[in-house]
N, C-alpha and C positions, 0 to 999 in steps of 0.2 A: 605429568601435565603436558598436553600438546599445545604448542603456541603457533598461531596463524597470523601472518602479517601481510599476506598478499590476497587481493580480491579474486584472483583467478584460481585460488586453491580449491580443489574439488570438494573438500569437506565444507568449506565456507559457502560454496555455491549451493550445496545441498541445504544448508541452514537457511539461505536466502529463499530458496524455493518453498521451504516449509513456512516461512514467515509471510510469503506473498501469494501463494497458490492454494486455492481451495482444493483443486484436484490433487495436489501433492499431499495435503493433509488427509484427504479422504482415502487415497490409495495407500498411504503409509500407516494410517491410524495413529499418527503422532501430531503434536502441536508444540508451539513455543510459549512458555510462560515467562513474563517479564516482571522481575522484582521479587524481593524476598517474601512479601505478603502472599503472593500466589504460590510460590514454591513451597512455603511452609504449609499452606492450606492443602496443597496436593499431597505433601508428605504425611500430613495428619490423617487424611482420609483414604489415600490410595497407595502410599509407600514411596520408595525412593524414585527419583527421576532416572531416565535412561542416560542423560548427559547433562552436565552443567557447563554453561558458557559464561565466561567472566571477562571483563575488560581490564586493561592494564591499570586504570585508575580505580576500578572496582576492587582490585586486590588490596588497595590501601584502606578500604573502609572496614572498621572493626567488626561490624555485624556480618559482612560477607566473609571476611577472613576467618571468623569463628565457625561459620557454617561450612566453609571449604575444609577446614581442619577436621571437622566431624565426618566429612564425606570421603576424604582421601582413603583409597583402598577399597571403597565400596562403589563409587560412581566415576565414570569417565569425566575428565575436566578438560575443557578447551579454553585457552586464553587467547583473546583477540586484542589487537591494537585498538585504541579508543576510536579511531576513524572507522574501522570495520565494524566495531560493535555498534556505534551510533547509527551507521547506515542500516544495519540489520534491525535495530530496535523499532524504527518507524514511529518514534514518539519524540516530543520536544525535549523532554528531560529524561534521558536514558538512566536506568537504575544502576547499571554496572554489573548486573547478573541476570541471566536467563537460564531456563532449563528446557531441554527436550523431554517430553513426557508422552507416554501412551495415553490416548484418549480413553477414559473409562467407558467400556462398551456395555450397553444394556444386554442382559442375558435372556430377555424375553420380548415378545411383541408388546405394543402398548396395551395396557389394561383397560378394557372396555367398561370397567366399573370403578376405575381409580380416579380420584380427584385430579383434574387436568387443566393445564393452560394450553390452548391451541393458538398458534400464531400464523396468521394468513398474510404472507407477503410483507412482513415488517422488515424493512430494508436498512434502517439506520443501525449500525452496530451498537451505538450508545443506548438506543432504545431497547434493543434485544438484551443487552447486558443488564440494564436496569430492571427489566421485567424478570429476568432470571434471579436477580438479587432479591427483589420483592417476593418472588415465589418461595425462595428458600426461607426467608424471614417469616412468611405467612404459613409455612408448613405444607405447601402444595408441591409435591415432589415430581410429578410426571409432566413433562413438557413435550408437546408434539408440534413440530414446525413444518411449514410447507417448503417446497423445493426452492422458492424464490425469496425466502427470508435471508438475511445476512447469515453467513456461515457461523454457527455457534462457537466454533473453535478458532475463530480468527483472533489475532492479537488484540484488536480493539474491543471485541465482545468480551473476551476474557478479562481485560483490564476493567471494563465497566461493571462486570459482575462480581469482581472482588473476591473470587473463590467460591461463589455459589455453585458453579458447575459441579463441584465434587460432592455436593449434597443432593444432587438432582438426578432424575432418570430421564435422560435426553433421547428423543427420537427425532432424527433429522431426515428431511426429504420424504416425509410421509404423505400419502394421499389423504388430505384432510376430509374431503367429502365422504370417502369410504369409512374412515375412522368415526366421524361424527354420526354418520347414518347408522353405524352398528353400536354406538355408545348406549349403554344401558343406565341412563341417568338423565339429569337435567342438562340441556345444552343451551347456554346463554350467550348472546352476542350483544355488544354495545352498539348503539345506533343513536345519532343525535336527535332523530325525529320519532323515536319509539314512543308509544302512548303511555307506557308505564316507566316510572323511575326505579332506580336500583333500590330505593328505600321503601317502595310499595310492593316489590316482588317477593313472594314467599320462596325462600331458598330450600331446595329439597335435595340433599346430597344423595349420591355422588353428583358432582357438578363438573362440566367441562366449560370453562370460560374461554370464549373465542374473541380474539382481538385482531383487527385488520390493519392494513398498511397505513402509513402516515398520510398519504394523499387521498386514497379512495376508500379507506375503511375495509370492512369485510366484503368480499366479492359476492355477487348475487348467487352464484352456484353454491358457495359455502354457506351464505346466509339462509338458503332454503333448507339446509340440513340442520339449522338451529331451531329448537322448539320455541324459544322465547327471545324477544329483543327488548332491551332496556336502555334507558338513557341515564346519564349522570346529570342531576340538576345543576344548572349554572346561572349566574347572575345575568340579568337582561343585557343584551349586547354582546355576550360571549358566545361564539359559535361552536367551539370545541376545546378539548384539552389534549395535550400530548398523549400518545398511546401508552407510554410508560407510566404517566400520571394516572390515566384511566385504569390501567391494570392495578396499580397500587391502591386506588380508591376501592375498587371492587374486592380485591383480595383482603383488605383490612376491614371492610364491612363484614366479610365472611368471618374473620377473626373475632370482631366485636360480637357478632351474634353467637358464635361458638362459646365465648367467655360468658355471655349472658345466659347461656343455657337454651338459646332459641334455635340451635342448629344441632341435630342429632349426629352421633358419630357414624362413620362409614366403615365398611369392612373390606374395601378394595385394597390392592397392594400399595397404591400411591395416595397418601394423604391421611 
């Protein structure tokens, strides 16, 4: 086990770049997972991490100690002082353990017939993570995100998604207009002033659900690539709902119709 106690240690500086830099994550193809829940989810779906990072106090926790004992001889382990670990973690309550992992890479281009969630400029990491979590729970596997969305492999998105990443087929930095224009299925976008509500629209899989940014919604250029716009009915006086809530409402209406037999199965790779 390697122990690091100085902030100017080259290895520690590399970990900090991975935690803070989108460019570093994209160039290296790796990211940091914080906490046993995420690490165990990765292990279950993708295999062992490349490296485990543990704090001095984390070593005293039974769950972490048991996991480390199972990984000795298989995975590199770096021990950090609590001060260095807490600074690296970027959260209010550090878990005591992190892991450096390879980002699961998609082996193909986005499927133009696969059930899809497309995110257009959703910038809040908590919203992106919540949408990924809802997607996994609803059985929609393919996620296509625009270049200006929050980085899907950032620590905050990973934390909010609670392991959903490892059940999904993620395509980051895609040209949404090109993808949606070529999509061979129903392309639906949410819009507060759309004439039809979600509950009036006939769903015809495969479906690409398009959700826009927190402030502006779906951009006009992307909206023009959508075949149908729908609204979520709300009580009088309510102007909108959070984008993550809107995604959950739409996705679980899809689940409801599927369970009721009102939605046919699709044959695409995703969904």
